[in-house]
VOGU-3710 file (C-alpha; in Angstrom, 3 decimals, decimal comma):
1> xxxxxxxxxx> 57,620/74,955/96,873  59,819/75,468/99,798  60,269/72,544/102,367  60,035/74,334/105,761  60,145/72,362/109,183  57,290/73,141/111,510  59,360/74,704/114,169  61,269/77,034/111,872  60,175/80,828/112,411  59,756/82,776/109,118
11> xxxxxxxxxx> 58,741/86,376/108,786  55,813/87,008/106,340  58,177/89,460/104,531  60,969/86,798/103,730  61,019/85,475/100,163  61,923/82,017/99,655  62,779/80,282/96,084  61,763/77,093/94,763  62,858/74,055/96,539  64,369/75,913/99,417
21> xxxxxxxxxx> 64,816/73,728/102,537  64,608/75,165/106,176  65,780/72,801/108,973  64,294/72,940/112,563  64,384/75,948/114,727  65,759/78,296/112,063  64,694/81,758/112,391  64,375/83,877/109,128  63,729/87,598/109,366  62,026/90,186/107,203
31> xxxxxxxxxx> 63,333/91,471/103,838  65,367/88,339/103,473  65,596/86,700/100,074  66,779/83,085/99,598  67,547/81,767/96,126  66,181/78,329/94,695  67,598/75,160/95,916  69,303/76,597/99,005  69,412/74,601/102,457  69,097/76,292/105,672
41> xxxxxxxxxx> 70,235/74,079/108,473  68,848/73,758/111,980  69,118/76,678/114,339  70,392/78,979/111,436  69,471/82,585/112,105  69,210/85,096/108,917  68,550/88,580/109,758  66,757/91,184/108,031  68,161/92,774/104,521  70,026/89,707/103,629
51> xxxxxxxxxx> 70,222/88,099/100,246  71,317/84,667/99,412  71,689/83,188/95,897  70,944/79,776/94,587  72,039/76,362/95,822  73,725/77,527/98,925  74,284/75,446/101,935  74,154/76,709/105,274  74,898/74,439/108,248  73,725/74,561/111,944
61> xxxxxxxxxx> 73,919/77,804/114,136  75,422/79,901/111,312  74,232/83,625/111,698  74,035/85,830/108,606  73,183/89,578/108,373  73,425/90,457/112,076  74,338/94,234/112,989  77,875/94,895/112,550  80,214/94,838/115,564  81,213/98,553/115,169
71> xxxxxxxxxx> 81,027/101,086/117,962  80,071/103,746/115,228  77,179/101,842/114,006  73,982/104,175/113,876  71,343/101,387/113,325  70,829/102,150/109,731  69,315/99,722/107,253  72,427/98,117/105,609  72,742/94,790/103,647  74,649/91,642/103,334
81> xxxxxxxxxx> 74,535/90,033/99,776  75,753/86,270/99,207  76,072/84,744/95,906  75,546/81,115/94,693  76,758/77,696/95,760  78,470/78,563/98,734  79,021/76,034/101,495  78,431/77,700/105,089  79,553/75,588/107,968  78,719/75,573/111,569
91> xxxxxxxxxx> 78,879/78,634/113,635  79,832/80,823/110,669  79,115/84,622/111,234  78,681/87,153/108,422  77,832/90,681/109,260  75,936/93,130/107,145  77,519/96,648/106,471  78,111/99,645/108,848  76,853/102,297/106,476  73,886/102,420/103,858
101> xxxxxxxxxx> 76,247/103,242/101,059  78,443/100,068/101,828  77,810/96,361/101,268  78,975/93,257/102,797  79,406/90,809/100,029  80,391/87,239/99,714  80,810/85,776/96,186  80,170/82,390/94,617  81,356/78,950/95,069  83,158/79,995/98,424
111> xxxxxxxxxx> 83,612/77,319/101,323  83,603/79,008/104,929  84,533/76,371/107,454  83,469/76,093/110,677  83,712/79,161/113,278  84,968/81,554/110,490  83,894/85,364/110,736  83,247/88,022/108,015  82,971/91,325/109,586  81,011/94,523/108,213
121> xxxxxxxxxx> 81,878/95,932/104,941  84,010/92,976/103,788  84,095/92,013/100,134  84,875/88,428/99,518  85,277/87,329/95,978  84,395/83,766/94,371  86,136/80,508/95,047  87,600/81,760/98,408  88,216/79,333/101,188  88,154/80,226/104,794
131> xxxxxxxxxx> 89,522/77,723/107,066  88,111/77,103/110,497  88,363/80,063/112,844  89,500/82,626/110,429  88,714/86,331/111,277  88,122/88,994/108,912  87,888/92,376/110,648  85,766/95,164/108,965  86,427/96,527/105,406  88,828/93,689/104,410
141> xxxxxxxxxx> 88,827/92,592/100,830  89,666/88,978/99,627  90,478/88,232/95,856  89,049/85,316/93,897  90,453/81,989/94,745  92,345/82,970/97,815  92,925/80,480/100,536  93,186/81,436/104,220  94,505/78,980/106,712  93,017/77,894/109,914
151> xxxxxxxxxx> 92,944/80,524/112,637  94,435/83,430/110,466  93,460/86,853/111,572  93,312/89,818/109,300  93,369/93,438/110,252  90,818/95,929/109,174  91,145/97,619/105,790  93,705/94,919/104,597  93,494/93,534/101,053  94,273/90,002/100,109
161> xxxxxxxxxx> 95,142/89,416/96,528  93,739/86,791/93,973  94,796/83,345/94,399  96,946/84,338/97,539  97,468/81,816/100,331  97,635/82,998/104,016  99,099/80,311/106,160  97,369/79,161/109,403  97,659/80,958/112,535  98,917/84,020/110,463
171> xxxxxxxxxx> 98,487/87,597/111,734  97,874/89,607/108,668  98,259/93,508/109,309  99,059/94,610/105,742  98,113/93,836/102,210  98,904/90,337/100,744  100,088/90,395/96,881  98,037/88,394/94,545  99,373/84,982/93,751  101,734/84,893/96,736
181> xxxxxxxxxx> 102,055/83,082/99,902  102,780/84,594/103,369  102,801/83,247/106,962  103,956/84,325/110,276  103,119/86,890/112,918  103,235/89,456/111,354  102,735/87,665/108,100  105,218/88,090/105,504  105,725/87,214/101,952  108,157/84,250/100,941
191> xxxxxxxxxx> 107,230/83,161/97,550  104,656/82,515/94,709  101,465/80,205/95,431  102,877/77,634/93,141  100,505/74,996/93,856  97,393/77,373/93,591  98,465/78,905/90,433  99,023/75,535/88,897  95,589/74,629/89,830  94,185/77,626/88,237
201> xxxxxxxxxx> 96,028/76,802/84,900  98,624/79,430/85,370  101,673/77,332/84,032  104,672/77,685/81,533  105,163/81,332/79,945  102,533/82,729/82,342  104,040/81,374/85,529  107,484/82,346/84,320  106,161/86,145/83,877  105,010/86,084/87,447
211> xxxxxxxxxx> 108,413/85,026/88,786  110,027/87,783/86,826  107,627/90,258/88,521  108,033/88,985/91,995  111,698/89,066/91,877  111,275/92,765/90,521  108,824/93,203/93,502  111,236/91,640/95,976  114,075/94,056/94,760  111,680/96,941/95,400
221> xxxxxxxxxx> 110,530/97,588/91,956  106,868/98,163/91,831  106,993/98,507/88,032  107,759/94,989/87,836  110,615/95,567/85,586  110,686/93,927/82,237  107,722/91,213/83,217  105,670/90,400/80,057  102,015/91,790/80,118  100,360/88,372/80,853
231> xxxxxxxxxx> 96,817/88,514/82,216  98,252/87,857/85,645  101,034/90,462/85,417  98,692/93,146/84,127  96,316/92,257/87,114  99,249/92,551/89,409  100,050/95,982/88,195  96,265/97,124/88,458  96,309/95,749/92,089  99,749/97,538/93,064
241> xxxxxxxxxx> 98,226/100,781/91,626  94,890/100,671/93,672  94,761/102,651/96,755  95,965/100,970/99,889  95,338/101,744/103,510  97,682/99,518/105,284  100,676/99,044/102,743  102,077/95,836/101,563  103,349/93,270/103,809  107,137/92,757/103,916
251> xxxxxxxx> 109,266/89,765/102,463  110,995/87,339/104,462  114,715/88,110/104,477  115,814/84,358/104,657  114,339/81,056/105,104  112,949/80,970/108,546  113,656/84,522/109,163  112,251/88,083/108,735
//
């Protein structure tokens, strides 16, 4: 059975799984589903039409599933879905989608640090880290394993690729390549995310293939030259072929320059 503090307010239409814990003064709305083993901290607010998976940890004053900050929002019933084993820290806000045929989704095993914001219609993959005060505008997509540094700000419709790293205080106005590092205002690419790739087990010939691909990209060859068809290079080719509304962020011209 769920362990619910006596001061929590839970709508009868909410569905709580086994061993869910709900802290003091939390508010959980109708048509909310919370998976087994999830902990909801004090003063958390979970709005209607929100789904959380198993073993999530939501800390104090987080707000999940509120209506989108979109002037065109009509009040339609839209949804937020959150996967499993996510750590959502204090004052995080994640908004539901702006239209019924869309979805705001946070994957599994993510770490959203205090004060970070995920806007309407965002798609955030698995194992993503949003450091303190990261702000995702509407319809941003973030690939698996991406790491966004503190106070980075992302323009709407941007794509952040798999295992990319965005430096703190970065201003991202265009797409960020998978496996890359960007920094600055505006954020520019400057090299492969070497440490992130090593931690993900991308080494040896697989890493060398990405070096070849990135040399081709920096020279303006989106066909990636003669880079071998490793899983990472194949993913990079697919990512480059997908539609983009913002275009791809530029490369630094020299160390410390633009």
